[in-house]
C-alpha positions as CSV (number, residue, x, y, z in Angstrom):
1,M,-0.2,-0.4,0.0
2,S,1.3,3.0,-0.7
3,E,1.2,6.3,1.6
4,N,-2.3,6.7,3.1
5,S,-3.3,10.8,3.7
6,G,-7.0,12.1,4.0
7,V,-8.4,14.8,5.8
8,V,-8.9,16.6,9.3
9,Y,-10.8,18.5,11.3
10,A,-8.5,21.5,11.7
11,G,-10.3,23.8,14.0
12,N,-13.0,26.0,13.7
13,G,-13.7,26.4,9.6
14,S,-10.8,25.0,8.6
15,V,-9.9,21.4,7.4
16,Q,-6.2,19.8,5.9
17,V,-5.7,17.6,3.8
18,V,-2.6,15.4,5.7
19,D,-0.4,12.6,5.9
20,L,-1.9,9.6,7.8
21,P,-1.0,6.1,8.6
22,D,-1.9,3.2,6.7
23,P,-5.4,1.8,8.0
24,S,-4.9,-1.6,9.6
25,L,-8.1,-4.5,10.4
26,T,-6.8,-3.3,14.9
27,L,-8.3,0.0,15.7
28,Q,-5.6,2.2,17.1
29,D,-5.8,5.4,19.1
30,G,-6.4,8.9,17.7
31,P,-8.5,11.9,17.9
32,G,-12.1,10.8,18.5
33,V,-11.3,7.1,19.7
34,N,-13.1,6.3,22.6
35,P,-10.4,4.1,24.5
36,A,-12.5,1.5,25.4
37,S,-12.0,1.0,21.4
38,V,-8.4,1.1,20.9
39,G,-6.9,-2.1,20.4
40,R,-10.2,-3.4,19.1
41,Q,-9.6,-6.5,16.5
42,C,-11.1,-6.2,13.4
43,P,-10.5,-10.0,11.6
44,H,-14.3,-9.3,9.9
45,G,-12.8,-6.0,7.9
46,V,-11.3,-5.3,4.7
47,I,-9.1,-2.8,3.4
48,L,-10.1,-0.5,0.9
49,K,-8.4,1.5,-2.0
50,V,-11.0,5.0,-1.7
51,I,-12.7,5.4,-5.4
52,S,-14.6,7.9,-4.3
53,S,-15.9,9.8,-1.0
54,N,-18.4,12.8,-0.9
55,I,-18.1,15.8,1.7
56,C,-21.5,15.8,2.9
57,G,-23.3,18.7,5.3
58,S,-22.9,16.9,8.3
59,D,-19.1,17.7,7.9
60,Q,-20.2,20.9,7.7
61,H,-21.8,21.0,11.3
62,M,-18.3,19.5,12.6
63,V,-16.2,22.4,10.5
64,R,-17.8,25.0,11.9
65,G,-17.4,24.1,15.0
66,R,-21.1,23.3,15.9
67,T,-20.1,20.1,17.3
68,T,-17.8,19.2,20.0
69,A,-15.9,17.1,17.4
70,P,-11.8,17.1,17.9
71,V,-9.1,18.8,16.1
72,G,-7.2,15.9,13.9
73,L,-10.8,14.5,13.6
74,V,-10.2,12.1,10.0
75,L,-13.2,13.0,8.3
76,G,-15.7,11.6,6.1
77,H,-18.6,9.2,5.9
78,E,-19.8,8.6,2.2
79,I,-17.5,5.7,0.2
80,T,-16.8,3.9,-2.3
81,G,-14.1,2.4,-2.7
82,E,-12.3,-1.3,-4.1
83,V,-11.5,-4.2,-1.8
84,I,-7.5,-4.5,-1.6
85,D,-6.9,-6.3,1.4
86,T,-9.0,-9.0,3.9
87,G,-9.6,-9.9,6.6
88,R,-9.1,-13.8,7.9
89,D,-13.0,-14.0,8.6
90,V,-14.4,-12.3,5.6
91,E,-15.8,-14.8,3.6
92,F,-17.9,-13.0,0.7
93,I,-15.8,-10.3,0.0
94,K,-13.3,-10.4,-2.4
95,V,-10.1,-8.7,-3.1
96,G,-11.3,-6.6,-6.4
97,D,-14.7,-5.7,-5.3
98,V,-16.0,-2.3,-6.4
99,C,-18.3,-1.2,-3.3
100,S,-20.9,0.7,-1.2
101,V,-20.3,1.3,2.1
102,P,-23.1,2.6,4.2
103,F,-22.5,5.3,6.3
104,N,-23.7,3.7,9.5
105,I,-21.5,1.0,10.9
106,A,-23.2,-1.9,11.7
107,C,-22.5,-5.5,13.1
108,G,-25.3,-7.4,11.6
109,R,-25.2,-9.5,15.1
110,C,-27.5,-7.8,17.5
111,R,-30.6,-7.6,18.2
112,N,-31.2,-4.0,16.1
113,C,-29.4,-5.4,13.3
114,K,-31.5,-8.6,12.8
115,V,-34.6,-6.2,12.7
116,G,-33.0,-4.0,10.1
117,R,-32.1,-1.1,12.5
118,T,-28.7,-0.9,11.4
119,G,-28.5,2.6,12.3
120,I,-28.7,1.5,16.0
121,C,-26.3,-1.4,15.9
122,L,-25.5,-1.8,19.5
123,N,-21.7,-3.4,19.3
124,V,-20.4,-0.7,17.6
125,N,-19.8,2.2,19.6
126,P,-19.2,2.0,23.4
127,D,-21.2,5.7,24.1
128,R,-24.1,5.0,22.2
129,P,-26.4,2.6,19.6
130,G,-25.2,3.4,16.4
131,A,-22.0,4.8,14.5
132,A,-20.3,6.2,11.4
133,Y,-16.5,6.7,10.0
134,G,-15.4,9.8,10.5
135,Y,-18.0,11.5,13.2
136,V,-17.8,12.8,16.7
137,D,-19.4,10.9,18.9
138,M,-19.9,7.5,16.3
139,G,-17.4,5.7,17.6
140,G,-14.0,6.9,16.8
141,W,-14.0,4.7,13.7
142,V,-11.1,6.7,10.9
143,G,-13.2,8.5,8.3
144,G,-12.9,7.8,4.5
145,Q,-12.1,11.4,3.2
146,A,-8.5,9.5,2.6
147,K,-6.7,7.8,0.3
148,Y,-7.4,4.0,2.1
149,V,-9.7,3.4,5.0
150,M,-10.7,0.4,7.0
151,V,-14.3,-1.3,6.7
152,P,-15.8,-3.9,9.6
153,Y,-17.9,-6.3,9.3
154,A,-17.7,-6.5,5.6
155,D,-19.6,-9.3,4.2
156,W,-22.5,-7.9,6.4
157,N,-21.8,-4.0,5.4
158,L,-20.4,-4.2,1.7
159,L,-23.0,-3.5,-1.2
160,P,-20.9,-4.9,-4.2
161,F,-21.5,-3.6,-7.8
162,P,-22.5,-5.9,-10.3
163,D,-20.1,-4.8,-12.5
164,P,-17.1,-3.0,-11.6
165,Q,-15.9,-1.0,-14.5
166,Q,-20.4,0.1,-14.8
167,A,-19.8,1.1,-11.4
168,I,-16.6,3.4,-12.3
169,E,-18.9,4.9,-15.0
170,K,-21.8,5.8,-13.1
171,I,-19.6,6.6,-10.0
172,L,-21.2,10.0,-9.5
173,D,-24.2,8.6,-9.4
174,L,-23.3,5.1,-7.2
175,T,-20.8,7.2,-5.0
176,M,-24.9,8.6,-3.3
177,L,-25.8,5.3,-2.1
178,S,-23.5,5.4,1.2
179,D,-25.7,8.2,2.6
180,I,-28.0,11.3,0.8
181,L,-29.5,9.0,-1.8
182,P,-30.8,6.8,1.1
183,T,-31.2,9.2,3.9
184,G,-33.6,11.4,1.2
185,F,-35.1,8.1,0.3
186,H,-36.1,7.8,4.1
187,G,-36.7,11.0,4.7
188,C,-39.9,10.8,1.6
189,V,-40.5,7.0,3.1
190,T,-41.1,7.7,6.3
191,A,-43.0,10.7,5.4
192,G,-45.4,8.7,3.5
193,V,-44.9,9.7,0.4
194,G,-46.4,7.4,-2.7
195,V,-48.1,7.9,-5.6
196,G,-50.1,11.1,-6.2
197,A,-48.6,12.6,-2.7
198,S,-48.1,16.1,-2.5
199,V,-44.9,16.6,-0.4
200,Y,-43.0,19.5,1.0
201,I,-39.2,19.2,1.8
202,A,-37.7,21.8,3.5
203,G,-34.2,22.5,2.5
204,A,-32.3,22.1,-0.7
205,G,-28.8,20.9,0.1
206,P,-27.9,17.4,-1.4
207,V,-30.1,15.9,1.5
208,G,-33.1,18.0,0.5
209,L,-32.7,17.7,-3.4
210,A,-32.1,13.9,-2.6
211,A,-35.2,13.4,-1.5
212,A,-36.8,15.6,-4.2
213,A,-35.5,13.1,-6.3
214,S,-36.8,10.1,-4.2
215,A,-40.2,11.6,-4.0
216,H,-40.6,11.4,-7.8
217,L,-39.5,8.1,-8.0
218,L,-42.1,7.2,-5.1
219,G,-44.3,8.5,-7.3
220,A,-45.3,11.6,-5.8
221,A,-47.7,14.0,-7.8
222,V,-45.9,17.3,-6.4
223,V,-42.7,18.0,-4.9
224,I,-42.1,21.5,-3.4
225,V,-38.9,22.5,-2.2
226,G,-38.1,24.8,0.3
227,D,-35.2,27.2,0.9
228,L,-34.0,30.8,1.1
229,N,-30.8,30.3,-1.3
230,T,-31.7,31.4,-4.9
231,E,-29.2,29.4,-6.3
232,R,-30.1,25.8,-4.6
233,L,-33.9,26.2,-5.8
234,A,-33.1,27.2,-8.9
235,Q,-31.3,23.5,-8.9
236,A,-34.4,22.2,-7.2
237,R,-36.4,23.3,-10.5
238,S,-33.9,21.7,-13.1
239,F,-35.3,18.6,-12.3
240,G,-39.4,18.9,-11.6
241,C,-39.8,20.6,-8.4
242,E,-42.0,23.6,-7.4
243,T,-40.1,25.9,-4.6
244,V,-40.6,28.0,-2.1
245,D,-38.3,30.9,-0.9
246,V,-38.6,30.8,2.8
247,S,-36.8,34.3,2.9
248,L,-40.1,35.5,1.7
249,G,-42.0,33.9,4.7
250,H,-43.7,31.4,6.2
251,P,-44.1,28.1,3.8
252,Q,-48.0,28.4,3.8
253,E,-48.9,30.8,1.7
254,Q,-46.8,29.8,-1.4
255,I,-47.5,26.2,-0.9
256,E,-51.1,27.6,-1.5
257,Q,-50.4,29.0,-4.3
258,I,-48.6,26.4,-6.0
259,L,-51.6,23.2,-4.6
260,G,-54.8,25.6,-3.9
261,V,-54.7,24.2,-0.5
262,P,-52.4,25.7,2.2
263,E,-51.1,22.1,3.1
264,V,-49.8,19.3,1.6
265,D,-49.7,15.3,2.3
266,C,-46.1,14.6,3.6
267,G,-43.4,16.7,5.1
268,V,-39.6,16.1,4.9
269,D,-37.2,18.1,7.6
270,A,-33.6,17.9,5.2
271,V,-31.8,20.8,7.3
272,G,-31.7,20.1,11.0
273,F,-30.2,22.0,14.0
274,E,-28.5,24.5,12.2
275,A,-32.2,26.1,10.7
276,R,-32.5,29.9,10.2
277,G,-35.7,31.7,10.9
278,H,-38.4,32.6,7.9
279,G,-39.5,35.9,6.2
280,H,-37.7,38.8,8.0
281,R,-35.8,36.3,10.3
282,T,-33.6,34.4,7.7
283,A,-30.9,35.8,9.2
284,T,-31.2,34.8,12.9
285,E,-30.7,31.0,13.8
286,A,-33.9,29.9,15.3
287,P,-33.3,26.0,15.9
288,A,-36.8,25.0,16.1
289,T,-38.4,26.8,13.1
290,V,-38.5,24.0,10.5
291,L,-40.0,21.6,12.3
292,N,-42.8,23.8,13.5
293,S,-43.4,24.7,10.0
294,L,-43.9,21.6,9.1
295,M,-46.0,20.9,11.4
296,N,-48.0,23.7,10.2
297,V,-47.6,22.8,6.9
298,T,-48.7,19.2,6.7
299,A,-52.2,18.1,6.8
300,A,-54.1,16.1,9.9
301,G,-53.5,12.6,9.8
302,G,-49.7,13.3,8.4
303,S,-46.7,12.4,8.7
304,I,-43.0,14.1,8.9
305,G,-40.1,12.4,8.0
306,I,-36.8,14.2,9.8
307,P,-33.4,13.1,8.2
308,G,-32.0,16.3,9.2
309,L,-29.5,16.2,12.0
310,Y,-30.2,16.9,15.6
311,V,-27.7,17.0,17.7
312,T,-26.9,16.8,22.0
313,G,-24.3,19.1,21.6
314,D,-23.6,21.9,20.4
315,P,-21.3,24.5,21.4
316,G,-23.0,27.1,19.5
317,G,-26.1,27.1,19.8
318,V,-28.3,30.2,20.2
319,D,-29.4,29.8,23.7
320,E,-28.3,27.3,26.4
321,A,-31.4,24.6,25.5
322,A,-30.1,24.8,22.1
323,Q,-27.0,23.9,23.3
324,S,-28.0,20.6,24.5
325,G,-30.4,19.8,21.5
326,S,-33.3,21.1,23.8
327,L,-36.1,22.7,21.0
328,S,-39.1,24.7,21.4
329,L,-41.5,22.6,19.4
330,S,-44.9,22.9,19.3
331,L,-46.0,19.9,19.9
332,G,-49.5,20.9,20.7
333,T,-50.2,21.0,16.9
334,G,-48.7,18.0,16.0
335,W,-50.8,16.4,19.0
336,A,-53.7,18.0,17.3
337,K,-53.2,17.1,13.9
338,S,-52.6,13.7,14.8
339,L,-48.9,13.8,13.2
340,S,-46.1,11.3,13.4
341,L,-42.7,12.3,13.3
342,A,-39.8,9.7,12.3
343,T,-36.7,10.7,13.4
344,G,-33.0,9.0,13.3
345,Q,-30.1,7.7,11.3
346,C,-31.3,6.4,7.9
347,P,-30.4,2.8,8.0
348,V,-28.7,2.7,5.0
349,M,-28.8,-1.2,4.4
350,K,-32.6,-1.4,4.3
351,Y,-32.6,0.8,1.0
352,H,-28.9,0.6,-0.6
353,R,-29.4,-2.9,-3.0
354,P,-32.7,-1.4,-4.5
355,L,-31.4,2.4,-5.6
356,M,-28.2,0.5,-6.8
357,M,-30.8,-1.3,-9.2
358,A,-32.4,2.4,-9.8
359,I,-29.4,3.6,-10.7
360,L,-27.6,0.8,-12.9
361,H,-31.0,0.8,-14.7
362,D,-31.6,4.9,-15.0
363,R,-34.6,4.9,-12.8
364,I,-33.3,7.7,-11.4
365,K,-30.3,10.3,-11.6
366,I,-29.3,11.5,-8.4
367,A,-26.1,13.2,-9.5
368,E,-27.9,15.4,-11.9
369,A,-30.0,16.4,-9.0
370,V,-28.0,17.3,-6.5
371,N,-24.8,18.8,-8.8
372,A,-21.8,16.5,-8.2
373,Q,-18.9,17.4,-9.2
374,M,-15.6,15.2,-8.6
375,I,-12.6,16.9,-7.2
376,A,-9.1,15.6,-6.1
377,L,-8.2,14.8,-2.5
378,E,-6.0,18.0,-2.1
379,D,-8.8,20.6,-3.6
380,A,-11.0,19.3,-0.9
381,P,-10.6,22.4,1.5
382,R,-11.9,24.8,-1.4
383,G,-14.6,22.1,-1.9
384,Y,-15.7,22.7,1.9
385,R,-15.5,26.5,1.4
386,E,-17.8,26.5,-1.6
387,F,-20.1,24.3,-0.1
388,D,-19.9,26.4,3.1
389,S,-20.8,29.3,1.1
390,G,-24.1,28.0,-0.2
391,K,-23.2,26.7,-3.5
392,A,-25.5,24.4,-5.0
393,T,-22.8,21.5,-5.4
394,K,-22.1,18.0,-4.0
395,F,-18.6,17.6,-4.0
396,V,-16.8,14.3,-4.3
397,L,-13.6,13.6,-3.7
398,D,-11.3,11.2,-6.5
399,P,-8.6,10.4,-3.2
400,N,-6.7,8.4,-5.4
401,G,-7.1,9.9,-9.0
402,S,-9.1,6.6,-9.9
403,V,-12.1,8.2,-11.5
404,A,-10.2,10.5,-13.5
405,A,-7.8,8.0,-14.8
406,A,-10.6,6.3,-16.4
């Protein structure tokens, strides 16, 4: 294996590309690694040569200093790669396989994994249920915005593509299987999106756009995307969505102009805890705004999917309550309207194979929907800056130059 390098959190507002140790099948100490995990043996794991690794909005929360992430944390939970080495207990995954890696790490053995709740595996994080690569409080597993990465429980976690060459040709679409496409799809499924539905998706970032594309795939009649970023709203319109500019006020009136009624069948929160107010308050952070507005615009008896990230530790929160993840929700509205709310990590493995088939058979053009752009690993700091500025682009890293070479 050649020398490894990757993207690390370098302090508030900053990332750097640095040299890294080569990954191994034994967990090493490092930034964010729980001491209980140091020395953990992973003979069930593999080493991947990373083909693509995406910059995610969830990464931006850490880079902005809005979590308790330690400096030096290796970032990256959206990973696609080629297997170059396997542990002794790996039976079915082979060297040379090109695979998608679900962002949530799961053992396949615990009671949650056995019923498909792979986002809250009980065996991969000493602190809490659920783990992910390169993310604060998610078990200390090293991130994949790097040339190489270790993936544990490989036979269970990895999704091998049927044709490695075809995978490279469709990599800008298939790279979205690790997180944002299943996450957006999960938001729509938990919101009850189906044939003929009207759906309002709050947020036109990559997850919101993936949710909008998923709503179309699920048969929604009208997909409305709300945001205050005009470039991202234009991106939503580019593949057939209606849009709401929340800088002009509460979305209810604009929804009524589109549908003739002020409510939708289904709502999706693709914003999360750094939400801003609507109308003249758009410059002010108001973390409960999206959830409360979704309860207002979702019809009685409807459902709201919440793939947007909410945390229990936010040093930059607007007040003491927000800093501990406590928000002023109008739960009375939800109760009075008999609304259902679904939260938490998307269980990627529930969706990634059927979504892979949809991509391979051209049923969804997710790279076009999110405006995917491939950049070199050394350009990651620029990608983070431009994404943070609101650019309507999903940046995809090519750490080893594999895609450029192809």
